[in-house]
C-alpha positions in Angstrom: 12.2 16.1 4.8 9.3 14.0 3.5 9.0 10.4 4.7 7.8 7.6 2.5 8.0 4.2 4.1 6.0 1.1 4.8 5.7 0.0 8.4 4.9 -3.7 8.6 2.7 -4.5 11.7 2.0 -8.2 11.0 2.8 -10.8 8.4 0.9 -14.0 9.2 -2.0 -15.4 7.2 -5.0 -17.1 8.7 -3.3 -18.3 11.9 -0.8 -16.0 13.8 2.4 -17.6 15.1 4.8 -16.8 18.0 6.8 -14.6 15.6 4.1 -13.3 13.3 1.0 -11.2 14.2 -2.0 -11.1 11.9 -1.9 -8.6 9.0 -1.4 -4.9 9.4 0.6 -2.4 7.3 0.9 1.4 7.5 2.1 3.4 4.5 3.6 6.8 5.6 3.4 9.2 2.7 4.6 12.8 3.2 2.7 13.4 6.4 -0.2 11.1 5.7 -0.7 7.6 7.0 -2.7 4.8 5.2 -3.5 1.7 7.3 -4.0 -1.4 5.2 -5.8 -4.6 6.5 -5.8 -4.2 10.2 -6.0 -7.8 11.5 -6.4 -8.8 15.1 -3.8 -7.2 17.4 -3.1 -4.2 15.1 -3.6 -1.6 17.8 -0.8 -3.2 19.9 1.5 -3.6 17.0 1.1 0.1 16.2 2.2 0.8 19.7 5.3 -1.4 19.3 6.1 0.2 15.9 5.8 3.7 17.2 2.8 4.5 14.9 0.1 6.6 16.6 -3.6 6.9 15.8 -2.8 10.6 15.0 -0.6 9.3 12.1 -3.6 7.8 10.3 -5.7 9.5 7.6 -7.1 6.5 5.7 -8.0 2.9 6.4 -8.0 0.5 3.4 -9.5 -3.0 3.8 -9.0 -5.5 1.0 -11.6 -8.0 2.2 -13.5 -9.2 5.2 -11.7 -12.3 6.4 -10.7 -12.0 10.0 -6.9 -11.8 9.6 -7.4 -8.7 7.5 -10.1 -6.9 9.4 -10.7 -8.0 13.0 -8.4 -5.2 14.3 -10.7 -2.6 12.9 -12.8 -2.3 16.1 -9.8 -1.5 18.3 -8.2 0.9 15.8 -11.4 2.8 15.3 -12.0 3.1 19.0 -8.4 4.2 19.6 -8.8 6.9 16.9 -11.8 8.2 18.9 -10.2 7.8 22.3 -7.2 9.8 21.2 -9.4 12.4 19.6 -7.5 12.5 16.3 -7.8 16.1 15.1 -8.6 15.3 11.4 -11.1 13.3 9.5 -10.4 9.6 8.8 -11.6 8.0 5.5 -12.3 4.2 5.3 -12.3 2.2 2.1 -13.6 -1.4 2.0 -15.6 -3.7 -0.4 -19.1 -2.4 -0.5 -20.5 -5.9 -0.4 -19.0 -6.2 3.1 -20.7 -3.1 4.6 -22.5 -5.2 7.2 -19.2 -6.5 8.5 -17.7 -3.0 8.6 -20.7 -1.7 10.6 -20.4 -4.6 13.1 -16.7 -3.9 13.6 -17.1 -0.2 13.8 -19.8 -0.5 16.5 -18.6 -3.8 18.1 -18.9 -2.2 21.6 -20.0 1.1 23.1 -17.6 4.0 22.9 -17.8 7.8 22.4 -17.4 9.0 18.8 -15.3 12.1 18.7 -13.7 11.9 15.2 -15.5 12.1 11.8 -15.1 8.8 9.9 -16.1 8.9 6.3 -16.9 5.7 4.5 -16.1 5.4 0.8 -16.8 1.8 -0.1 -15.4 0.2 -3.2 -17.9 -1.3 -5.6 -18.0 -2.9 -9.0 -14.7 -3.7 -10.6 -12.9 -0.9 -8.8 -12.5 2.8 -9.0 -10.5 5.9 -8.3 -11.2 6.4 -4.6 -9.4 9.6 -4.0 -7.6 12.1 -6.2 -5.5 14.6 -4.2 -2.5 16.8 -5.0 -0.2 14.2 -3.4 -1.6 11.0 -5.0 -4.4 9.1 -6.7 -5.7 6.1 -4.8 -7.2 3.4 -7.0 -8.7 -0.1 -6.4 -9.2 -3.2 -8.5 -11.1 -6.3 -7.9 -9.1 -9.4 -7.1 -9.9 -13.1 -7.3 -10.7 -14.6 -3.9 -13.6 -16.6 -2.5 -15.0 -13.4 -0.9 -15.0 -10.0 -2.7 -11.5 -8.5 -2.4 -9.8 -5.4 -3.8 -6.2 -4.4 -4.2 -5.1 -0.8 -3.8 -2.7 1.3 -5.9 -1.3 4.7 -5.1 0.1 6.9 -7.9 1.9 10.2 -7.4 1.3 12.7 -10.2 4.3 13.2 -12.5 6.4 16.3 -11.8 9.2 18.1 -13.6 13.0 18.0 -13.1 14.5 21.4 -13.9 17.5 21.3 -16.3 20.2 23.9 -15.3 21.8 24.1 -18.7 18.5 24.9 -20.4 17.5 27.4 -17.7 20.8 29.1 -18.2 20.4 29.2 -22.0 17.1 31.0 -21.6 18.5 33.4 -18.9 16.2 32.1 -16.2 17.7 32.0 -12.6 16.9 32.6 -9.0 13.2 33.3 -8.0 12.2 33.1 -11.7 12.7 29.4 -11.6 10.0 28.9 -9.0 7.7 31.3 -10.8 8.1 29.3 -14.0 7.3 26.1 -12.1 4.2 27.6 -10.7 2.9 29.3 -13.8 4.1 27.0 -16.6 5.4 29.9 -18.7 7.7 32.9 -18.2 8.7 35.5 -20.8 7.7 33.1 -23.6 9.6 30.1 -22.2 7.5 27.1 -21.3 8.2 24.7 -18.5 8.6 21.8 -21.0 11.5 23.7 -22.7 13.6 23.8 -19.5 12.7 20.6 -17.8 12.0 16.9 -18.2 9.3 14.7 -16.7 10.0 13.4 -13.2 7.9 10.2 -13.0 5.7 10.0 -9.9 6.2 7.2 -7.5 3.8 4.2 -7.4 2.8 1.8 -4.6 0.5 -1.2 -4.7 -1.0 -3.4 -2.0 -2.1 -6.8 -3.2 -3.5 -9.3 -0.7 -5.5 -12.5 -0.9 -6.0 -13.5 -4.6 -5.4 -16.0 -7.3 -3.6 -14.7 -10.4 -5.9 -12.5 -12.3 -5.7 -9.5 -14.6 -5.9 -7.1 -11.7 -2.6 -8.3 -10.1 -0.2 -7.2 -12.9 -2.3 -4.1 -13.4 -1.9 -3.1 -9.8 1.8 -4.0 -9.9 2.6 -2.2 -13.1 5.7 0.0 -12.8 5.6 0.1 -9.0 8.4 1.4 -6.9 7.2 -0.7 -4.0 4.9 -3.7 -4.3 3.5 -5.3 -1.2 2.0 -8.7 -2.2 0.9 -11.9 -0.5 2.9 -15.0 -1.0 0.9 -17.3 1.3 2.4 -20.5 -0.3 5.5 -21.8 -1.9 5.2 -23.2 -5.4 5.3 -26.8 -4.1 1.9 -26.1 -2.7 0.5 -24.3 -5.8 -2.6 -26.5 -5.9 -3.5 -25.3 -2.4 -2.9 -21.7 -3.4 -5.3 -22.1 -6.3 -7.9 -23.9 -4.2 -8.0 -21.2 -1.5 -7.4 -18.2 -3.7 -3.8 -17.2 -2.9 -0.5 -16.7 -4.6 2.8 -18.5 -4.3 6.1 -16.7 -3.9 7.1 -17.6 -7.4 3.9 -16.2 -8.8 4.3 -13.0 -6.9 7.9 -12.7 -8.0 7.1 -13.3 -11.7 4.4 -10.7 -11.5 6.9 -8.2 -10.1 9.5 -9.1 -12.6 7.2 -8.7 -15.6 5.7 -5.5 -14.2 9.0 -3.8 -13.7 8.7 -3.5 -9.9 11.7 -1.8 -8.2 11.2 -3.2 -4.6 9.2 -6.3 -3.9 7.8 -7.1 -0.4 6.5 -10.6 0.2 4.2 -11.2 3.1 1.1 -13.0 4.4 2.9 -16.4 5.1 1.2 -19.6 5.9 2.1 -21.0 9.3 3.1 -24.3 7.6 6.4 -22.8 6.7 9.1 -22.1 9.3 12.0 -21.0 7.1 11.4 -17.5 5.7 14.5 -17.7 3.5 12.6 -20.2 1.3 10.4 -17.4 0.0 13.4 -15.3 -1.0 15.0 -18.3 -2.7 11.9 -19.0 -4.7 11.5 -15.4 -5.7 15.0 -15.2 -7.0 14.7 -18.5 -8.8 11.5 -17.1 -10.5 13.7 -14.3 -12.0 13.0 -11.3 -9.8 16.3 -9.3 -9.7 15.2 -6.1 -7.9 15.2 -5.2 -4.3 13.5 -7.9 -2.2 12.2 -8.0 1.3 10.7 -11.1 3.0 8.6 -9.1 5.5 8.8 -9.7 9.2 6.8 -8.0 11.9 7.8 -4.4 12.8 10.2 -4.0 9.9 10.3 -0.7 8.0 10.8 -0.5 4.3 11.7 2.9 2.7 10.4 3.6 -0.7 13.2 3.4 -3.3 14.7 6.7 -4.6 12.8 8.2 -7.5 13.5 6.6 -10.9 15.5 8.7 -13.3 
């Protein structure tokens, strides 16, 4: 059975707290693992969460502020220490290559695993197009260059039993029709309907900009920063962040199924305030105010 879930490793913003580690998130997607924004302490949080270096296939860094990237050194060295048996691909803002290089080679270690670098440049791009998903990036609005990431599963088909029966297609012929697209003059479209692929987005440090709703559009699961509450919206604008209300309104308007709020300023001690603000902003879907080590399963496919 395929597993699609988000493992939250850390939820603090610039300053960690006793309850919140610096950032870190792993998206498990049908046997692949994508690590987003490994902040300081990520390697230990992976151990606590039961995520091994062998589970990782990609690393995606939104930007090079310490709470989103200082854990890179330890994670990369652990990948090599454990001799992960497959290639790892790293995505990060191309303008920050000097930071990536410093973190990758922060200390001496033996390199045993191929690490392919595919930096993001310009306004964003399609970074990978695999049979399982398309990985995209878009430029956000932060004091340093920052990118959000979006994963889109290709649309599939849901077979319709009544139409199959009407055309006399049954048993192994159903699989053959799915693979070839046509069988004895009957096309796949005649006996099926489109099954929309799932969508996931990861949006960290940014002000509101055109990229935020574009990344969030139609997502089954949206992970988005809500560093501040609306009462401190002026600070959010000054430092290039979102409030919980802004994140919730974005999710509401984008038709998001499950919203995960995270990246909280240490100034707030009551996490329920973020949920309250999100609901007051009109988001009615599934809502998680993230805490360290929580797991969030992707919602069931939309009909």
